[in-house]
N, C-alpha and C positions, 0 to 999 in steps of 0.2 A: 137499311135498317134504321128505324127512327127510336131515339133514346130520350126519356125525362128524367130529368135531374129536378129531385125535390129540395130546394135549399140552395140558396145562392151566396153562402158563407166561403170560408176558406176550402174545405173538402168539396163543395160542390163545384167551384170554379175551377180548381184544380183537375178533378176530375175530366171536367168538360174540355178543357184546353187539351191535355193528356189522349183523351179520346180521341180528339180530331187529328191529334199529332200522331197518331198510329194509323189512323185511316179516314182520309178526309172525306170520304163518301158517306160517311155515318152522319144522320140528321140529328142534330143535339138542341133539345130545349131545357132552358132552366129556369123553372117556377120558383119565385122568392115572394113569401107572403108580405113582407115590409115592403116599403117604397125604396130601398137602398140595399144594393148589394156589399158582401164584405164590411159589415157594420164592425163586428167584433174585431177584425183585421185592423180596422183602421185606429181604434182605440187602445190597443195592447201595446205595452210598454210604453205608456204614457204619450201613446200617438208616435213612437219611434218603430212600433212592430219587431217584437223579439220574436223571429220568424221561427228560428230553429236553435240547436244548441251542436257543439263539436261532440258531448258526450266524453271528452278528453279525461274527464274526473269521474265517470261513472262505470264501477266494476261490476255493479249488480244494479239491471234494471229494475227490480222490484224497488230500489231506493228511490227512484224517481218515477215510477208509474206503480201507484198504488194498488191499481186493477188493470190487467191485461198486458204484464208484463211479458209473460211467456208468448203470446201471441206477436206482439211488437217484434219480440226478438226472433221468430220466424218470419215474420215480414220483411224485417230488415235484409234477410238474404236476397229479396226482390228490390227494394227501393231502401235505401239507408239513409242516415242522416249526410253523410259525405255525398250522395247522391243528390239529397235535396239541395245542398250548398252548389254543388256542380249545375244544378238545372236552374237556380235562379241567375248566378252568374252567366250562364249561356244565352239567358233569357235578357240580358242586358239590365239586371240589378246586380250591383256592386255591392259585396257585402264586408262586413268586419266583426271581429270575435274581441267580447269585452270580457269582463270577470266572470266566473265559473261556465265559462264555454258557450257564454249567451252570445247570438248571433243577430246582428242588425244591419238594415240596409246603410252603405256609408254614409247615406243622405241624411239619418237619424228621421227620417218621414216615412210613415206609413203609406203616404199616397203613392210614394215611388213603386211599391209593389201593386198596390191598387190598380194605378194606372197601366202598369204592364199586364195584369189581368184582362182588365176592361177592352185595351188596344189587341190583344191576342184574341178574345172572343170576337172583335169586330172583324178581324183578318180571317178567323175561320169561319165565320156567318153563324156563331152560334146565336140561337134565338135565346132572348132574355125578355121575361115576363115578368116584372115585379108589380104588389101589390096584387097578388094572384095567389089566393092559397088554396089547396089540394086538400079537401076533407074526406075523400074516398079513393080509393086506387081506381074503382069504377071509373071514374071520371078521366082515365088516362088509357082506357080500350085499346087506342088506336096507336098506341105506342109497342114496341117489341120488347124492351127492356126498360126497368124503371130504377133509378138509384134514388136511395132515401138518405138525404145529407142536412138534416133537418138540425144538427146540434141536438140539445138537450131536450129541444121540444118536437116531441113525437105525437102528439095529441092533435085531433082537430076541435073546432070551435064547441064542440059538445063533450070535450074530455075523454073522447074515444081514441084509444090507439087506431093508426090507420093500418097496421099490420096484426091487431090480436095482443090481448093483453097477455098471452101464454109466451108469447117469445120475450117477456120483458122483466129485465131485475129493475124494478121503480127507480127512476131516474130521482137522485137527489142534490141538493145544492154542495157545492165542494169550491174551494179556494176563497173563504170568507173572512171577514175580520170578527172580532170576538167583541160584544158589548159589556161594559163594566159601570158599575155603579159607583165606584169609589171615587169621588169627586177630586180627592188630593192627588189623585192619578190621572185622571183627566184634566189638571189643570196644568198638566205638564205637556199637553198637547204640541205635537210638532218636534218632542226628545226622541231621537234615535240611539237606541244601547246597544253595542255589537256584541255577538256571542253569547248570546243568552239560552239557556238551555229550559225549555218549556215541555211541561208534562200533564196529559189528561189523567185525573186521579183515577185510581181502579183500572187502569187501562196497560198497555204496553207501549202505547202511543207517546215518543219523546223526540224532539227535534232540537237542534242547537244553531242558532241563527240568529240575524238582526232583529230586534223589536222595536216598532215604531210606535209610539203614544198617541193617540188621537183623541181628540174632544169627545168620542163615545166610547173609547175603550181601548183594546190592543190590536195591532196590524204588524205589517212588515212582512219579511221572508219567513222568519221563523213561524208565526200564526198562521201564513196563508200554507204552509206547506204541514202544518199539523193539523188544521183544518181539512186538508185532502185526504190524509192517512186515516184520521178517525171520521170521516165525513156520515159512516152508517150509524156508529156509536152516538155521535153528537146527535143527530137525528131521534135515535130513541129516547134521547133523555131530554129532548124537546129543546136542546142547545142551553140548559142551565145544568151547569157543573161546575166543578172546581178545577183549577189549574193550579198547578204546582211550579214554581219559577225559581230557577236558579240564577239570578242575574248578573253572577260573576262565573258561572259555568266551573266552578271549584268544589273541592272536597272541603268539610268544615276545618280540616287541621290545617290545609294551607292557607284558608283566609285568617285562621287563628296567627300563624307564623306572621302574615303580612300586619296584622292589627299590633301584635308584639313589637314588628320592626319599628312601626309608626310611631309608637311610644316611645320607643328609645331614641327616634332619628328627629320626632318633632314634638318632644314633650312639650315646649314652652309655646307653640302654635296651637291656634283655635281648633278643634276638632271638625268645624264647618269648614274651614278654609284648606284644611290639606286633606285630600282623597288619598288613599292608598291604593285605589281600583281602577283607576281612570275613568271612573264614571263621570257622566254631564255633571255639573255641579248642582245642577237644578236637582236632579234624580238623586244625588248622594245626600241633596238636604231632607227630601223626602226620606229617604230611609233613616236619617236620624231623628226625624219628626215622628216618624211611626214608632220609633223605638224607645226613644227617650227625649220626650217631647220639651220637658222641663229642665233638662240640662245640657241644651244645644251650644251654650255659650262658653263651655268649660274647653279646656286645655287637654291635648293627649294625655300629658301627665297624670290627671286628675279622673280619668275615666277609670270606672272600676271592670271588675272580671264580670259579674252579673251584666253588666251593660255591654261589654265585649261580646257577652254570649247570645245576647238580644240580638246586638246588628248581626253577628254571625247567621243566627237562625234565619233573620230576615231576607239576608243576602241569598243564602243558601236553599231555603226554605220557605220561601215566602209563598202564601196560598190564596189565589185571588178567586173571588166569585165570579162567573160569568152568568150574566142574566139573559142572555141571547146571542144569534148572530146578527152582524150589521150587514144590510144588503145595499148593494151599490156598483159602484164602477168598478171595483175589483172582483166582482163575482161573475166571471167568466162561463164556469165549468161546471158541468154536473157528473157526478159518478152515477153508474148504472145504465140503463138504456138495454140495446138489442143483447140478448144472450150471446155470446161467443159461442156455446155449444150447437146451437141452430145454425152457423155460417161457416161456409167453405172456405176456408182460410187462402185456397188456391186462387179464387177467383173472387173472394167478398160475397157471394151470393148465397140467398138463403138456399140451404138445403134441399127443402122440400118443396123449393118454388126457385126454378134457375133463372126466372124472367125479373127476378127481385134482387137488388144489391145494395150494400149499404156502405158508407164512409162516414171518418169523422167522429165527432164527439155523440154521434147516436148510437155508438155500439158502446159496448159496456169496459170501455178503456177511457183512463183518465190519468194524466200526470200531474206533478207538482209544478210550481211556477216556474219560469226559466227556457220556455222554447219548446217544451217537450210535448205538449197538447197538438201546438200546430204541426210540430214532426209527424205525430198519430195522425195528423189530416193528411198530411201529404203523403205518407206511406200507405195509407188506407187506400187513399182514392186513386194513389198510382195501381196500386194492385186491382182496385176495381175496375178502372178504365181497361187494362190489361183481359181483364177476365169476361167484361163486355165485348170487347173487340174479339176476344177469341170464341164467343158464343156464335158467332155469325155464319 
């Protein structure tokens, strides 16, 4: 049997290796249009590669997979996150668990995993053809099976889907930062604020996590997760929308109690110097400058009730205008792709063409940041490998 794999990323290489481990007689060729394999894996997690997650705090997969949660749940019966952890360790990559269940190689270096993949490909005589774009499946007529693992890039140079647009849910950006034109906010670039609740106005999408202020806007886990859940809505709005921020993730009355306590305990101290919310100092000054710019040098005992109310409203109900999405190194994922309704989930083959298989991000499955997308790649690729091998 001759098998072609289009895409030399995480899913493609994992599929190729597992296919050879199931049956060494299968002839496998990986086609990668760029000149490098595993480029996303190399830069993920700041170069450390957040390769999976323990899912220890995940009670509902839809909380970490905005699209495809039911499918992933079913596929985990064949190859789960614990299977992935065991697989990497069995192949010489020692792993460690960090906060929120994130899993990294113990070396903190993505090249540990890349080297393992490359060495196994050589060991199993997997043919690798880089800088080789496939623009039509007719180019692969000599192969018995074709697996498409192209990530979010499913179109050829003429912007035509290689499998037909009727099978596609339009791929859209996910996991991106938000552009903001508030110069006073962007001047705080590098400031991280913990446990912020951000919500996209006129939607149900809300996330609580850390926010990172950048020179172009807002980023960090909270924003990246929110962009994932709201990917389709934000695309419809041309990435221009309002963001409602609760900077302290508290109710108005809870903030009021802390403010009153600060008046009582710190009456003779300057309001700028005594922050009752454990916010970064520069950000606390930003809040004061926004709400009472001409009264920042007063003491707590001199603050008025109107000023307290304005501070509370800004802390709990701050509306930020977002002018676009920020493309860059953190935008690795797309939502959309091959419709799961057209795929046999027992084999990852196309229902109406058993010669064609899919794995990874090319499918309409995507997760939030934290190792969930790589886990989807490992799981779908393993099931596809079994499906291809069983078709012999």
